[in-house]
A tleap script that builds the chain and sets N, CA, C and O, in Angstrom:
source leaprc.protein.ff14SB
mol = sequence {
  NMET PRO TRP ARG LEU ILE SER LEU LEU ARG
  LYS ASP SER LEU GLU LEU THR GLU ALA ASP
  ARG GLN THR ILE ARG GLU ALA CYS GLU ARG
  GLU PRO GLU SER ARG ILE LEU ILE THR HIE
  GLY THR ASP THR MET ALA GLU THR GLY GLU
  PHE LEU SER GLY ILE GLN GLY LYS THR ILE
  VAL LEU THR GLY ALA LEU SER PRO ALA ARG
  PHE ARG THR THR ASP ALA THR PHE ASN LEU
  GLY LEU ALA LEU GLY ALA VAL GLN SER LEU
  PRO PRO GLY THR TYR LEU ALA MET ASN GLY
  THR ILE PHE PRO ALA GLY LYS VAL ARG LYS
  ASN ARG GLU ALA GLY ARG PHE GLU THR CTHR
}
set mol.1.N position { -18.169 10.159 -3.705 }
set mol.1.CA position { -18.015 8.720 -3.785 }
set mol.1.C position { -18.065 8.141 -2.375 }
set mol.1.O position { -17.280 8.555 -1.521 }
set mol.2.N position { -18.955 7.206 -2.111 }
set mol.2.CA position { -19.000 6.587 -0.784 }
set mol.2.C position { -17.761 5.708 -0.550 }
set mol.2.O position { -17.177 5.163 -1.486 }
set mol.3.N position { -17.388 5.591 0.708 }
set mol.3.CA position { -16.238 4.760 1.061 }
set mol.3.C position { -16.465 4.143 2.433 }
set mol.3.O position { -17.312 4.581 3.211 }
set mol.4.N position { -15.674 3.110 2.696 }
set mol.4.CA position { -15.705 2.435 3.988 }
set mol.4.C position { -14.289 2.318 4.504 }
set mol.4.O position { -13.335 2.221 3.732 }
set mol.5.N position { -14.167 2.328 5.813 }
set mol.5.CA position { -12.878 2.136 6.461 }
set mol.5.C position { -12.931 0.827 7.236 }
set mol.5.O position { -13.822 0.610 8.058 }
set mol.6.N position { -11.965 -0.038 6.961 }
set mol.6.CA position { -11.872 -1.305 7.680 }
set mol.6.C position { -10.495 -1.355 8.336 }
set mol.6.O position { -9.474 -1.252 7.655 }
set mol.7.N position { -10.469 -1.512 9.647 }
set mol.7.CA position { -9.211 -1.671 10.372 }
set mol.7.C position { -8.946 -3.174 10.468 }
set mol.7.O position { -9.610 -3.880 11.226 }
set mol.8.N position { -7.987 -3.650 9.707 }
set mol.8.CA position { -7.760 -5.083 9.609 }
set mol.8.C position { -6.674 -5.568 10.570 }
set mol.8.O position { -6.913 -6.462 11.383 }
set mol.9.N position { -5.513 -4.992 10.477 }
set mol.9.CA position { -4.398 -5.365 11.352 }
set mol.9.C position { -3.772 -4.088 11.889 }
set mol.9.O position { -3.690 -3.083 11.183 }
set mol.10.N position { -3.352 -4.129 13.084 }
set mol.10.CA position { -2.636 -2.992 13.674 }
set mol.10.C position { -1.313 -3.533 14.204 }
set mol.10.O position { -1.126 -3.721 15.406 }
set mol.11.N position { -0.403 -3.775 13.264 }
set mol.11.CA position { 0.892 -4.356 13.598 }
set mol.11.C position { 1.989 -3.560 12.916 }
set mol.11.O position { 1.778 -2.965 11.859 }
set mol.12.N position { 3.140 -3.555 13.523 }
set mol.12.CA position { 4.318 -3.032 12.848 }
set mol.12.C position { 4.563 -3.917 11.629 }
set mol.12.O position { 4.468 -5.141 11.720 }
set mol.13.N position { 4.873 -3.312 10.506 }
set mol.13.CA position { 5.026 -4.115 9.288 }
set mol.13.C position { 6.162 -5.131 9.398 }
set mol.13.O position { 6.147 -6.143 8.698 }
set mol.14.N position { 7.132 -4.886 10.250 }
set mol.14.CA position { 8.209 -5.865 10.431 }
set mol.14.C position { 7.720 -7.132 11.124 }
set mol.14.O position { 8.380 -8.169 11.062 }
set mol.15.N position { 6.563 -7.050 11.784 }
set mol.15.CA position { 6.008 -8.202 12.482 }
set mol.15.C position { 4.976 -8.972 11.659 }
set mol.15.O position { 4.444 -9.976 12.132 }
set mol.16.N position { 4.683 -8.523 10.435 }
set mol.16.CA position { 3.699 -9.220 9.605 }
set mol.16.C position { 4.211 -10.591 9.184 }
set mol.16.O position { 5.378 -10.755 8.829 }
set mol.17.N position { 3.322 -11.563 9.232 }
set mol.17.CA position { 3.647 -12.933 8.833 }
set mol.17.C position { 2.959 -13.247 7.502 }
set mol.17.O position { 2.163 -12.457 6.995 }
set mol.18.N position { 3.279 -14.389 6.965 }
set mol.18.CA position { 2.583 -14.840 5.750 }
set mol.18.C position { 1.086 -14.986 6.019 }
set mol.18.O position { 0.266 -14.683 5.153 }
set mol.19.N position { 0.731 -15.447 7.214 }
set mol.19.CA position { -0.685 -15.577 7.580 }
set mol.19.C position { -1.362 -14.206 7.608 }
set mol.19.O position { -2.515 -14.078 7.197 }
set mol.20.N position { -0.657 -13.184 8.089 }
set mol.20.CA position { -1.205 -11.825 8.084 }
set mol.20.C position { -1.423 -11.338 6.652 }
set mol.20.O position { -2.452 -10.741 6.336 }
set mol.21.N position { -0.454 -11.598 5.806 }
set mol.21.CA position { -0.597 -11.185 4.395 }
set mol.21.C position { -1.753 -11.938 3.733 }
set mol.21.O position { -2.462 -11.380 2.897 }
set mol.22.N position { -1.937 -13.178 4.101 }
set mol.22.CA position { -3.069 -13.948 3.577 }
set mol.22.C position { -4.384 -13.335 4.052 }
set mol.22.O position { -5.349 -13.275 3.290 }
set mol.23.N position { -4.431 -12.884 5.297 }
set mol.23.CA position { -5.623 -12.221 5.839 }
set mol.23.C position { -5.939 -10.960 5.032 }
set mol.23.O position { -7.096 -10.696 4.708 }
set mol.24.N position { -4.903 -10.189 4.714 }
set mol.24.CA position { -5.093 -8.971 3.910 }
set mol.24.C position { -5.601 -9.342 2.520 }
set mol.24.O position { -6.533 -8.720 2.009 }
set mol.25.N position { -4.993 -10.345 1.917 }
set mol.25.CA position { -5.407 -10.763 0.578 }
set mol.25.C position { -6.868 -11.227 0.572 }
set mol.25.O position { -7.646 -10.841 -0.301 }
set mol.26.N position { -7.227 -12.050 1.542 }
set mol.26.CA position { -8.610 -12.548 1.608 }
set mol.26.C position { -9.606 -11.409 1.795 }
set mol.26.O position { -10.696 -11.434 1.223 }
set mol.27.N position { -9.234 -10.411 2.592 }
set mol.27.CA position { -10.121 -9.254 2.778 }
set mol.27.C position { -10.286 -8.494 1.460 }
set mol.27.O position { -11.392 -8.073 1.121 }
set mol.28.N position { -9.204 -8.320 0.728 }
set mol.28.CA position { -9.284 -7.627 -0.570 }
set mol.28.C position { -10.153 -8.406 -1.551 }
set mol.28.O position { -10.942 -7.818 -2.291 }
set mol.29.N position { -10.009 -9.711 -1.556 }
set mol.29.CA position { -10.810 -10.545 -2.460 }
set mol.29.C position { -12.278 -10.576 -2.055 }
set mol.29.O position { -13.160 -10.595 -2.914 }
set mol.30.N position { -12.541 -10.581 -0.765 }
set mol.30.CA position { -13.896 -10.732 -0.238 }
set mol.30.C position { -14.734 -9.460 -0.352 }
set mol.30.O position { -15.918 -9.530 -0.680 }
set mol.31.N position { -14.146 -8.323 -0.090 }
set mol.31.CA position { -14.911 -7.075 -0.053 }
set mol.31.C position { -15.411 -6.722 -1.446 }
set mol.31.O position { -14.729 -6.990 -2.435 }
set mol.32.N position { -16.599 -6.120 -1.536 }
set mol.32.CA position { -17.203 -5.854 -2.844 }
set mol.32.C position { -16.562 -4.699 -3.614 }
set mol.32.O position { -16.725 -4.606 -4.831 }
set mol.33.N position { -15.840 -3.825 -2.927 }
set mol.33.CA position { -15.253 -2.676 -3.611 }
set mol.33.C position { -14.204 -3.112 -4.620 }
set mol.33.O position { -13.456 -4.064 -4.394 }
set mol.34.N position { -14.163 -2.405 -5.727 }
set mol.34.CA position { -13.164 -2.706 -6.750 }
set mol.34.C position { -11.921 -1.823 -6.603 }
set mol.34.O position { -10.920 -2.043 -7.285 }
set mol.35.N position { -11.983 -0.833 -5.722 }
set mol.35.CA position { -10.850 0.072 -5.496 }
set mol.35.C position { -10.536 0.091 -4.003 }
set mol.35.O position { -11.380 0.444 -3.179 }
set mol.36.N position { -9.286 -0.303 -3.668 }
set mol.36.CA position { -8.899 -0.478 -2.272 }
set mol.36.C position { -7.589 0.264 -2.016 }
set mol.36.O position { -6.611 0.087 -2.742 }
set mol.37.N position { -7.584 1.095 -0.978 }
set mol.37.CA position { -6.383 1.808 -0.553 }
set mol.37.C position { -5.972 1.240 0.804 }
set mol.37.O position { -6.783 1.171 1.729 }
set mol.38.N position { -4.708 0.833 0.915 }
set mol.38.CA position { -4.198 0.223 2.140 }
set mol.38.C position { -3.056 1.079 2.682 }
set mol.38.O position { -2.088 1.359 1.976 }
set mol.39.N position { -3.182 1.493 3.949 }
set mol.39.CA position { -2.038 2.128 4.601 }
set mol.39.C position { -1.223 1.020 5.254 }
set mol.39.O position { -1.771 0.094 5.851 }
set mol.40.N position { 0.092 1.133 5.129 }
set mol.40.CA position { 0.976 0.029 5.500 }
set mol.40.C position { 2.313 0.594 5.926 }
set mol.40.O position { 2.768 1.596 5.374 }
set mol.41.N position { 2.943 -0.029 6.890 }
set mol.41.CA position { 4.309 0.343 7.252 }
set mol.41.C position { 5.235 0.126 6.075 }
set mol.41.O position { 5.072 -0.834 5.322 }
set mol.42.N position { 6.200 1.004 5.911 }
set mol.42.CA position { 7.031 0.962 4.708 }
set mol.42.C position { 8.100 -0.124 4.716 }
set mol.42.O position { 8.632 -0.460 3.658 }
set mol.43.N position { 8.431 -0.683 5.886 }
set mol.43.CA position { 9.513 -1.669 5.918 }
set mol.43.C position { 9.209 -2.910 5.085 }
set mol.43.O position { 10.115 -3.467 4.466 }
set mol.44.N position { 7.949 -3.356 5.058 }
set mol.44.CA position { 7.612 -4.566 4.292 }
set mol.44.C position { 6.456 -4.336 3.313 }
set mol.44.O position { 5.826 -5.289 2.854 }
set mol.45.N position { 6.187 -3.074 3.000 }
set mol.45.CA position { 5.093 -2.758 2.077 }
set mol.45.C position { 5.305 -3.397 0.702 }
set mol.45.O position { 4.346 -3.877 0.098 }
set mol.46.N position { 6.518 -3.410 0.209 }
set mol.46.CA position { 6.791 -4.006 -1.105 }
set mol.46.C position { 6.452 -5.499 -1.105 }
set mol.46.O position { 5.911 -6.009 -2.086 }
set mol.47.N position { 6.765 -6.196 -0.018 }
set mol.47.CA position { 6.473 -7.623 0.068 }
set mol.47.C position { 4.958 -7.870 0.090 }
set mol.47.O position { 4.466 -8.780 -0.576 }
set mol.48.N position { 4.230 -7.063 0.852 }
set mol.48.CA position { 2.774 -7.224 0.890 }
set mol.48.C position { 2.170 -6.903 -0.465 }
set mol.48.O position { 1.266 -7.605 -0.919 }
set mol.49.N position { 2.650 -5.861 -1.114 }
set mol.49.CA position { 2.154 -5.516 -2.445 }
set mol.49.C position { 2.332 -6.663 -3.425 }
set mol.49.O position { 1.421 -6.985 -4.187 }
set mol.50.N position { 3.500 -7.274 -3.405 }
set mol.50.CA position { 3.752 -8.414 -4.287 }
set mol.50.C position { 2.823 -9.579 -3.941 }
set mol.50.O position { 2.335 -10.266 -4.838 }
set mol.51.N position { 2.579 -9.805 -2.658 }
set mol.51.CA position { 1.688 -10.881 -2.213 }
set mol.51.C position { 0.256 -10.657 -2.709 }
set mol.51.O position { -0.471 -11.617 -2.966 }
set mol.52.N position { -0.146 -9.397 -2.842 }
set mol.52.CA position { -1.506 -9.077 -3.293 }
set mol.52.C position { -1.647 -9.052 -4.816 }
set mol.52.O position { -2.763 -8.964 -5.328 }
set mol.53.N position { -0.550 -9.127 -5.530 }
set mol.53.CA position { -0.597 -9.099 -6.996 }
set mol.53.C position { -1.450 -10.249 -7.517 }
set mol.53.O position { -1.471 -11.338 -6.944 }
set mol.54.N position { -2.139 -9.988 -8.597 }
set mol.54.CA position { -2.919 -11.029 -9.252 }
set mol.54.C position { -4.368 -11.105 -8.816 }
set mol.54.O position { -5.110 -11.943 -9.328 }
set mol.55.N position { -4.798 -10.259 -7.888 }
set mol.55.CA position { -6.215 -10.240 -7.521 }
set mol.55.C position { -6.975 -9.609 -8.679 }
set mol.55.O position { -6.729 -8.458 -9.040 }
set mol.56.N position { -7.879 -10.353 -9.247 }
set mol.56.CA position { -8.580 -9.920 -10.458 }
set mol.56.C position { -9.658 -8.879 -10.162 }
set mol.56.O position { -10.356 -8.959 -9.152 }
set mol.57.N position { -9.779 -7.903 -11.063 }
set mol.57.CA position { -10.862 -6.934 -11.009 }
set mol.57.C position { -10.765 -5.897 -9.907 }
set mol.57.O position { -11.747 -5.211 -9.621 }
set mol.58.N position { -9.608 -5.768 -9.286 }
set mol.58.CA position { -9.445 -4.809 -8.191 }
set mol.58.C position { -8.242 -3.909 -8.474 }
set mol.58.O position { -7.216 -4.354 -8.987 }
set mol.59.N position { -8.400 -2.647 -8.129 }
set mol.59.CA position { -7.274 -1.716 -8.118 }
set mol.59.C position { -6.908 -1.525 -6.659 }
set mol.59.O position { -7.698 -1.004 -5.872 }
set mol.60.N position { -5.705 -1.951 -6.303 }
set mol.60.CA position { -5.241 -1.916 -4.915 }
set mol.60.C position { -3.994 -1.043 -4.861 }
set mol.60.O position { -3.040 -1.270 -5.606 }
set mol.61.N position { -4.001 -0.049 -3.984 }
set mol.61.CA position { -2.858 0.840 -3.825 }
set mol.61.C position { -2.441 0.841 -2.359 }
set mol.61.O position { -3.251 1.109 -1.472 }
set mol.62.N position { -1.180 0.541 -2.119 }
set mol.62.CA position { -0.610 0.589 -0.774 }
set mol.62.C position { 0.209 1.870 -0.641 }
set mol.62.O position { 0.877 2.288 -1.586 }
set mol.63.N position { 0.154 2.481 0.519 }
set mol.63.CA position { 0.967 3.660 0.783 }
set mol.63.C position { 1.338 3.704 2.248 }
set mol.63.O position { 0.754 3.000 3.071 }
set mol.64.N position { 2.298 4.522 2.564 }
set mol.64.CA position { 2.751 4.684 3.936 }
set mol.64.C position { 3.561 5.954 4.035 }
set mol.64.O position { 3.451 6.840 3.187 }
set mol.65.N position { 4.371 6.042 5.063 }
set mol.65.CA position { 5.189 7.229 5.283 }
set mol.65.C position { 6.589 6.828 5.724 }
set mol.65.O position { 6.756 6.008 6.627 }
set mol.66.N position { 7.578 7.406 5.088 }
set mol.66.CA position { 8.945 7.188 5.531 }
set mol.66.C position { 9.190 7.930 6.835 }
set mol.66.O position { 9.973 7.488 7.676 }
set mol.67.N position { 8.510 9.065 6.996 }
set mol.67.CA position { 8.518 9.817 8.255 }
set mol.67.C position { 7.108 9.751 8.820 }
set mol.67.O position { 6.196 10.341 8.241 }
set mol.68.N position { 6.902 9.061 9.920 }
set mol.68.CA position { 5.547 8.879 10.449 }
set mol.68.C position { 4.800 10.194 10.678 }
set mol.68.O position { 5.414 11.242 10.879 }
set mol.69.N position { 3.481 10.123 10.645 }
set mol.69.CA position { 2.621 11.299 10.779 }
set mol.69.C position { 2.827 12.020 12.104 }
set mol.69.O position { 2.564 13.220 12.193 }
set mol.70.N position { 3.289 11.323 13.134 }
set mol.70.CA position { 3.495 11.978 14.429 }
set mol.70.C position { 4.719 12.901 14.416 }
set mol.70.O position { 4.894 13.698 15.337 }
set mol.71.N position { 5.568 12.803 13.383 }
set mol.71.CA position { 6.727 13.684 13.277 }
set mol.71.C position { 6.274 15.045 12.764 }
set mol.71.O position { 5.241 15.164 12.105 }
set mol.72.N position { 7.058 16.061 13.076 }
set mol.72.CA position { 6.707 17.418 12.636 }
set mol.72.C position { 6.717 17.527 11.118 }
set mol.72.O position { 5.821 18.135 10.533 }
set mol.73.N position { 7.710 16.951 10.486 }
set mol.73.CA position { 7.788 16.922 9.028 }
set mol.73.C position { 7.543 15.485 8.589 }
set mol.73.O position { 8.270 14.576 8.989 }
set mol.74.N position { 6.517 15.281 7.765 }
set mol.74.CA position { 6.164 13.930 7.344 }
set mol.74.C position { 5.734 13.926 5.884 }
set mol.74.O position { 5.254 14.927 5.354 }
set mol.75.N position { 5.915 12.799 5.264 }
set mol.75.CA position { 5.434 12.604 3.896 }
set mol.75.C position { 4.094 11.875 3.874 }
set mol.75.O position { 3.585 11.542 2.803 }
set mol.76.N position { 3.522 11.628 5.052 }
set mol.76.CA position { 2.282 10.843 5.155 }
set mol.76.C position { 1.137 11.470 4.375 }
set mol.76.O position { 0.480 10.780 3.595 }
set mol.77.N position { 0.886 12.743 4.562 }
set mol.77.CA position { -0.238 13.410 3.907 }
set mol.77.C position { -0.073 13.414 2.393 }
set mol.77.O position { -1.025 13.135 1.664 }
set mol.78.N position { 1.121 13.725 1.920 }
set mol.78.CA position { 1.377 13.731 0.483 }
set mol.78.C position { 1.167 12.346 -0.109 }
set mol.78.O position { 0.498 12.206 -1.134 }
set mol.79.N position { 1.727 11.325 0.521 }
set mol.79.CA position { 1.607 9.959 -0.004 }
set mol.79.C position { 0.160 9.483 0.002 }
set mol.79.O position { -0.271 8.797 -0.925 }
set mol.80.N position { -0.590 9.842 1.036 }
set mol.80.CA position { -2.002 9.462 1.091 }
set mol.80.C position { -2.781 10.124 -0.047 }
set mol.80.O position { -3.614 9.475 -0.680 }
set mol.81.N position { -2.526 11.385 -0.310 }
set mol.81.CA position { -3.176 12.069 -1.432 }
set mol.81.C position { -2.814 11.440 -2.764 }
set mol.81.O position { -3.677 11.265 -3.624 }
set mol.82.N position { -1.546 11.099 -2.941 }
set mol.82.CA position { -1.092 10.422 -4.153 }
set mol.82.C position { -1.813 9.091 -4.317 }
set mol.82.O position { -2.269 8.759 -5.411 }
set mol.83.N position { -1.914 8.336 -3.243 }
set mol.83.CA position { -2.565 7.021 -3.286 }
set mol.83.C position { -4.053 7.151 -3.589 }
set mol.83.O position { -4.609 6.340 -4.330 }
set mol.84.N position { -4.692 8.157 -3.027 }
set mol.84.CA position { -6.120 8.363 -3.279 }
set mol.84.C position { -6.371 8.675 -4.750 }
set mol.84.O position { -7.306 8.139 -5.345 }
set mol.85.N position { -5.557 9.522 -5.331 }
set mol.85.CA position { -5.679 9.799 -6.762 }
set mol.85.C position { -5.396 8.570 -7.600 }
set mol.85.O position { -6.078 8.317 -8.594 }
set mol.86.N position { -4.389 7.803 -7.202 }
set mol.86.CA position { -4.007 6.602 -7.946 }
set mol.86.C position { -5.100 5.546 -7.925 }
set mol.86.O position { -5.426 4.965 -8.960 }
set mol.87.N position { -5.671 5.294 -6.744 }
set mol.87.CA position { -6.676 4.229 -6.634 }
set mol.87.C position { -7.927 4.571 -7.447 }
set mol.87.O position { -8.649 3.675 -7.883 }
set mol.88.N position { -8.181 5.865 -7.649 }
set mol.88.CA position { -9.354 6.275 -8.413 }
set mol.88.C position { -9.109 6.282 -9.923 }
set mol.88.O position { -10.063 6.289 -10.701 }
set mol.89.N position { -7.851 6.281 -10.343 }
set mol.89.CA position { -7.577 6.460 -11.771 }
set mol.89.C position { -6.838 5.310 -12.458 }
set mol.89.O position { -6.846 5.229 -13.686 }
set mol.90.N position { -6.210 4.432 -11.705 }
set mol.90.CA position { -5.429 3.352 -12.315 }
set mol.90.C position { -6.318 2.164 -12.698 }
set mol.90.O position { -7.375 1.951 -12.105 }
set mol.91.N position { -5.876 1.398 -13.692 }
set mol.91.CA position { -6.603 0.174 -14.035 }
set mol.91.C position { -6.380 -0.896 -12.977 }
set mol.91.O position { -5.503 -0.744 -12.127 }
set mol.92.N position { -7.156 -1.974 -13.012 }
set mol.92.CA position { -6.953 -3.045 -12.032 }
set mol.92.C position { -5.499 -3.501 -11.969 }
set mol.92.O position { -4.810 -3.604 -12.984 }
set mol.93.N position { -5.066 -3.764 -10.768 }
set mol.93.CA position { -3.691 -4.176 -10.507 }
set mol.93.C position { -3.342 -3.772 -9.091 }
set mol.93.O position { -4.173 -3.211 -8.377 }
set mol.94.N position { -2.117 -4.056 -8.683 }
set mol.94.CA position { -1.651 -3.707 -7.350 }
set mol.94.C position { -0.450 -2.785 -7.492 }
set mol.94.O position { 0.468 -3.051 -8.267 }
set mol.95.N position { -0.472 -1.692 -6.727 }
set mol.95.CA position { 0.519 -0.634 -6.857 }
set mol.95.C position { 0.955 -0.137 -5.488 }
set mol.95.O position { 0.259 -0.331 -4.492 }
set mol.96.N position { 2.128 0.514 -5.450 }
set mol.96.CA position { 2.586 1.245 -4.282 }
set mol.96.C position { 2.687 2.708 -4.666 }
set mol.96.O position { 3.194 3.033 -5.740 }
set mol.97.N position { 2.216 3.588 -3.811 }
set mol.97.CA position { 2.274 5.032 -4.037 }
set mol.97.C position { 3.204 5.643 -2.991 }
set mol.97.O position { 2.841 5.765 -1.821 }
set mol.98.N position { 4.394 6.021 -3.419 }
set mol.98.CA position { 5.393 6.587 -2.508 }
set mol.98.C position { 6.279 7.556 -3.280 }
set mol.98.O position { 6.503 7.388 -4.479 }
set mol.99.N position { 6.772 8.558 -2.588 }
set mol.99.CA position { 7.756 9.489 -3.144 }
set mol.99.C position { 7.276 10.176 -4.415 }
set mol.99.O position { 8.096 10.500 -5.273 }
set mol.100.N position { 5.980 10.408 -4.563 }
set mol.100.CA position { 5.463 11.049 -5.769 }
set mol.100.C position { 5.446 10.139 -6.978 }
set mol.100.O position { 5.297 10.612 -8.105 }
set mol.101.N position { 5.595 8.848 -6.768 }
set mol.101.CA position { 5.669 7.879 -7.856 }
set mol.101.C position { 4.726 6.714 -7.581 }
set mol.101.O position { 4.535 6.303 -6.436 }
set mol.102.N position { 4.148 6.199 -8.643 }
set mol.102.CA position { 3.335 4.985 -8.563 }
set mol.102.C position { 4.189 3.838 -9.085 }
set mol.102.O position { 4.684 3.887 -10.212 }
set mol.103.N position { 4.359 2.815 -8.272 }
set mol.103.CA position { 5.165 1.651 -8.643 }
set mol.103.C position { 4.263 0.433 -8.788 }
set mol.103.O position { 3.404 0.211 -7.935 }
set mol.104.N position { 4.432 -0.365 -9.841 }
set mol.104.CA position { 3.701 -1.640 -9.903 }
set mol.104.C position { 4.243 -2.580 -8.827 }
set mol.104.O position { 5.456 -2.685 -8.648 }
set mol.105.N position { 3.357 -3.255 -8.118 }
set mol.105.CA position { 3.793 -4.214 -7.101 }
set mol.105.C position { 4.663 -5.282 -7.753 }
set mol.105.O position { 4.429 -5.689 -8.891 }
set mol.106.N position { 5.657 -5.720 -7.018 }
set mol.106.CA position { 6.574 -6.733 -7.525 }
set mol.106.C position { 7.749 -6.136 -8.283 }
set mol.106.O position { 8.657 -6.863 -8.686 }
set mol.107.N position { 7.746 -4.817 -8.483 }
set mol.107.CA position { 8.829 -4.159 -9.219 }
set mol.107.C position { 9.355 -2.955 -8.451 }
set mol.107.O position { 9.774 -1.955 -9.035 }
set mol.108.N position { 9.321 -3.077 -7.120 }
set mol.108.CA position { 9.730 -1.958 -6.282 }
set mol.108.C position { 10.396 -2.480 -5.016 }
set mol.108.O position { 10.090 -3.573 -4.540 }
set mol.109.N position { 11.308 -1.682 -4.482 }
set mol.109.CA position { 11.948 -2.015 -3.215 }
set mol.109.C position { 12.190 -0.731 -2.443 }
set mol.109.O position { 12.279 0.356 -3.015 }
set mol.110.N position { 12.293 -0.883 -1.126 }
set mol.110.CA position { 12.635 0.248 -0.277 }
set mol.110.C position { 14.149 0.325 -0.171 }
set mol.110.O position { 14.801 -0.633 0.242 }
set mol.111.N position { 14.704 1.474 -0.547 }
set mol.111.CA position { 16.129 1.729 -0.396 }
set mol.111.C position { 16.287 2.475 0.930 }
set mol.111.O position { 16.107 3.691 0.991 }
set mol.112.N position { 16.619 1.749 1.970 }
set mol.112.CA position { 16.713 2.337 3.311 }
set mol.112.C position { 17.822 3.382 3.405 }
set mol.112.O position { 17.666 4.403 4.076 }
set mol.113.N position { 18.937 3.124 2.734 }
set mol.113.CA position { 20.060 4.053 2.786 }
set mol.113.C position { 19.701 5.401 2.165 }
set mol.113.O position { 20.059 6.447 2.706 }
set mol.114.N position { 18.997 5.383 1.034 }
set mol.114.CA position { 18.620 6.621 0.338 }
set mol.114.C position { 17.318 7.207 0.862 }
set mol.114.O position { 16.991 8.354 0.560 }
set mol.115.N position { 16.569 6.430 1.647 }
set mol.115.CA position { 15.301 6.902 2.196 }
set mol.115.C position { 14.219 7.102 1.149 }
set mol.115.O position { 13.503 8.103 1.159 }
set mol.116.N position { 14.109 6.127 0.239 }
set mol.116.CA position { 13.094 6.225 -0.811 }
set mol.116.C position { 12.791 4.850 -1.386 }
set mol.116.O position { 13.507 3.881 -1.132 }
set mol.117.N position { 11.715 4.782 -2.167 }
set mol.117.CA position { 11.366 3.567 -2.903 }
set mol.117.C position { 11.902 3.691 -4.316 }
set mol.117.O position { 11.958 4.784 -4.879 }
set mol.118.N position { 12.301 2.543 -4.892 }
set mol.118.CA position { 12.889 2.528 -6.227 }
set mol.118.C position { 12.367 1.339 -7.017 }
set mol.118.O position { 11.992 0.313 -6.451 }
set mol.119.N position { 12.349 1.494 -8.324 }
set mol.119.CA position { 11.994 0.402 -9.220 }
set mol.119.C position { 13.108 -0.633 -9.210 }
set mol.119.O position { 14.290 -0.289 -9.196 }
set mol.120.N position { 12.717 -1.910 -9.216 }
set mol.120.CA position { 13.731 -2.986 -9.251 }
set mol.120.C position { 13.895 -3.479 -10.671 }
set mol.120.O position { 14.695 -4.379 -10.924 }
savepdb mol mol.pdb
quit
């Protein structure tokens, strides 16, 4: 399957603004692909996922790592593999792929104390 890589923003997710989220949304709407995988910092990934909800005809999956890839032990590779499988198999909608679970956007939050994502 052919794919493209687009580097849109290179910001810490805590620094993302509504304008940044709008930029991400417009890119998702504009690009011709119907399946989009977004790597995103986990601190505000749930908020961005909710902001992207409702884009018609697209399967969008956001993923990240609770332990960054530069650490010796990381969940980055596992989460990326989960997201890749999810974006290829899920129906249109917006999802988060974390902790071995696929969450619908708008129904998930990061539990910082427990170090995981949970359904709201």
